[in-house]
N, C-alpha and C positions, 0 to 999 in steps of 0.2 A: 602408689601402694604396690608392694611386692605381692604377687599372687602365684602360688605354686600350682602347677598342673597336676591333675590326678593321674598317676601312672599305674599301669598294670604290673604289679610285682609278684613274682613267684612266691608262693606260700610255703612250699616244701623245700627241704635242703637239696639243692641241685648243684653243689660244688664238685670240683675235681679232686677234693681232698676230704678226709673224714672230719666230722664235727667233733670238736673238743668238749670234754665235760668240765673243763676248768674255766670256761668263759661263758658269758651270756651273749646271745646273738639276737639282733633285731634288724628289721628293714626300716630304713629312714629315707627321707627325701629332703633336699635343700635347693635353693635357687641361686643362680649366679647373676652377675651384674648385667647380663644380656637377657635376663628373664627366662632362661632355660632351666627347667627343673631336672635335677640330677638324682639318680637312684644310688643308694649305697647300703652297705652292710656295716652295722655298728657292732664292735666287739668290746665287751666290758669284762674285766677280771671279776670273777665271783668273789664275794665277800670283801670287795675293795672298799676302803674307807677314806673319806676326805676327798679333796680335789686331786685329780690324777694328771700326770703328763699325758699328752695326746699326740697321735701321729696319723696324718692322712696319707693314704697309700694308693698308688695308681700305676697301671701298666701291666704288661708290655703294650706297645703300640699295635692296636688291632685286636687286643685281648679284652676280656671282660673280668669283672670283679669276682666271678666264680672260679677263676683260674689263679694265676700267680699272686695277684695283689691280695686276694682273700687269704691265701696261705700265709703270706707275710703278716697280714693284719692279725689273723687269729693267733699265730705263734708269738707275736710281740705282745698281744693281750694276755697270753698265758704268763708272760714275764712282768705283768703289772701295768701295762700301758692301756689307755683307752684308745682304740684304733678305729679308723674309718676307711674302708675300701670302697671306692666309687667307680661308676662307669662314666667315662667322659661324655660330653655333649655329642649328640647324634648317634650314639652307639649303645649297645646293650639295652638295659631297661631304662636308661635315661631319655629325657625328651630331646627336642631339637629336630627341626626339619629343614632341608631334606636329610634323609638318613645317610650315614656312612661318609660324612665329610669330616675333615680335620682342619684346624686353624691354629697357627702358633699363638695368636692373640686369645681366642676363645678358650683354647685348651690350657693356657697359662692361667687364665681367669678361673677355670674349673678348679685348679689347685687352690687358688686364693679364696674362692667361695667355700671350699672345704675347710679352710682355716677360719673363715667367718663362722661357719656352723659350729665347729669345735669350740671356738672362743666363747660362745654363749651357753654352752652346756653346763648344767649345775655341777656335774661331776668332773669338770675339766678346770685345771688351772690355766688361764689364758696366757700366763707368762711362761708356760712350759709346753709349747706346741712345736712339733717338728713335722717334716714330710719325708716320704720315701718314694722314689720313682724307679721303675724297672724298664729296661730297654729304652724305647723311644721316650718314655716318660721319665727316664733318668735325666735326659737332656732337658725336658720340660721342667723337671724339678729344679735344676740348676738355674734355668731362666727365671723361675718363680722366686728362688732364693735371692736373686739379684734385684728383685723388685719389691718383695714383701719383707719389711723389716720386723714383722711380728714373728717370723720363723726363726727359731733358735738353733735348729740343727737339721741338716739335709743329708740323706743318703741317696746315692745314685748307683743302682745295681745294673751290671752288664749293659752299660749305657750306649745309646745311639744318639748322635747328633742328626736329627731328622732334616734340618736345613741342609747340612753338608751332603747327606746321602741322596737327597732329592735333587740337589743342584749338580753334584759331581758324580753320582753313581757309586756303586760299591767299590771300595778301595781307591776312590778318586779316579776311576778308569775313564770317566767322561768329563774330565776337568779341563774343558776348553770352551771358548766362546762359541765356536762352531757347533760343538756337540750340544751345548745348552740351547742354541738357537733352533736346531732341528727338533729337540725335545719340546720346546715351547711351541713350535709350529704345529707339531702333532697334537699337543694338548688343546691348543686353540681350535684346531679342526674338530676335535672331539666335542668341544663346547657347542659348536654349531650343530653337529649331529645330535647331541643330547637335546638341544633346544627344539630342533625339528621333530624329534621323536616324542618329546614330552616326558622323558625320564632319563635318569643318569645311568650310563652303562657301568657295570661293575668290572673292576680290574682283575678279579679272581684272587682267591686266597692262596695259601700254600699249595703248590702244584701237586695234583693227584690224578692219575697214578704217578709215582715217583720215577722219573727216567733213570736208567742205569748209569748214565754218565753225568748225573746231577752233581754239582759241586758239593763239598762237604757241608757248607753252611745251609744249603737247601735241605739236605738230608737231616741235619740237626733240627731244623724247624719242623720238618715232616714228622720226625720221631716224637715231637711234643704235640703239635696242633692236630695231627691227623690220626693219632692213635689213642686208645683209652687212657693213656698217661695224661693227656691234657685236652682232649677234644671237648668242646662245648658248643651246643647248638646256637648260642647267641654270639659266639666269637667270630669276628670278621675273618681272622686268619684261618680258622678252622673251616670256613665256608666260602662265601663268594667274594670276600675281600672288600676293600675300599672302592668307592667310585673311581673311575679312571682319572678324573680331574679332582678327586677328593683332597689330595695333598699338594695341589699346584702352588698355593701361596707360600709354601716353604722355600721354593726355589730362590727367591730373592729377598727373603726376610730372615737373615741369620739370627738364631735364637740365643747364641752364646756370646754375643758381642760384649756384654758388660759383666761377665762372671768374675772378672778381675776386681770388681768392686764389692764382692760379697764379703761382709764382715763376720757373719755368723759361721758356725761350724759346718764343715762339709766332709763327708766320707764318700769317696768314690771306690767302688769295688768291681773288679772285672776278672774273668777267667784268663789264665795265661795262654790257653790254646784257642780262645774265642776269636773268630774271624773279625769281630768288632772291637777288639781290644785297643786298636789305634784311636778310636773315638775317646776313650777314657784317658789314655796316656796324653793325648794332645790337649784335651779339655783341662786336665789337671795342670799341665805346664802353662797354659794360658791363664788359668785362674790364679796361680801363685807368682807369675812373672813379675808384675809390678804392684802386687797387692801388699798393703801394709799389715794385713792380718793373715799371716800364714801359719801361726802356731797351732791353729785349730783346723787345719786342712790336711787331709791324708789320702793317699792313693794306695789301695790294698789289692795286690795281684794274687789270685788263688791258683797255686801250682796245679797244672794239668787239667784245669776246668775249661770246658767249652761254653759257648754262649748260653744255651738253655740249661746248663747245670745250675745256673743261678736263678732259673725259673722255679724249680721245685726240688733242687738238690741233685737231680740226675742220677739218683740211686747211689750217690757218692757222699751224701751229707755235705755237699759243696757250699751250701749257704752258711756263712759265718755268723749264725745267730748270736753266739756269745759275744763276738766283736760288736755287732750291732747293738746289743743290749748295753755293753760297756760304753759305747759311743753316746747313745742317747741318755744313759744315766749320768754321764759326765756333763753333758751340755743342756739337759732338761732338768737340772737340779731345782 
């Protein structure tokens, strides 16, 4: 018998974006296949009638639902979708112990469990369910779409391939067997230290204070996670980060191996100036290379946009909500 854990959920509005008067907001919980109870924000269009198309939203990697995913969910709800922004296992208000761990398997299951939840809601049409992933959860969304045939449309925004970046480093700078061996050696030494200490050492969130010689992408993250623009007390990236060994399993478990088998609709969106744009360009190429279903696949590059511009618009209205709306309306008919 599935039993949900009683979670301590914030009662007041504590998002990084203002509350809309066009949607109803409520806190909900649901359980995944591993028995972990997940916390989520449910956004429902006011005065909506009949069964609605629904979208589960998550990301970025190390963020919480009070940041980007909630903004996307609320904005799409204003456009007529029932949306669910959730915290992944081990993070935010969701359950799961130990805290601050990530798993390519469990986190893919988190998305599928969100689809389970949406599919049984009275106000949802289970034949019109989509997902949207941001940053590292963009890659997770593609992995989920390759496994879950219930999903009719997937959007991946400013996507990271977490397996690739963990195995090869940023920009594939550590893409060698020797570099990976040294990295794995250090991580396994940390495991022993953690076991001896009885707790998991945190890896640190976005660097603070910001060094003057920090590369642009670090400054980009700082400008979002460490300033009033996007800081949140429960966000890993805004605070102490993941456990040092928290993302270890991504190193040899590539999550995008089967995206060429996705039959449902996929929209990948990335900023032209984002340091991470190569993830989306390569994922799209892999997805359509030998795929029989390419008419419903699209890569959209936003001119001049950097990585975090697709978190909250970056003050440039960079998030193409009209495009997202048109995409979901077409494929969640």
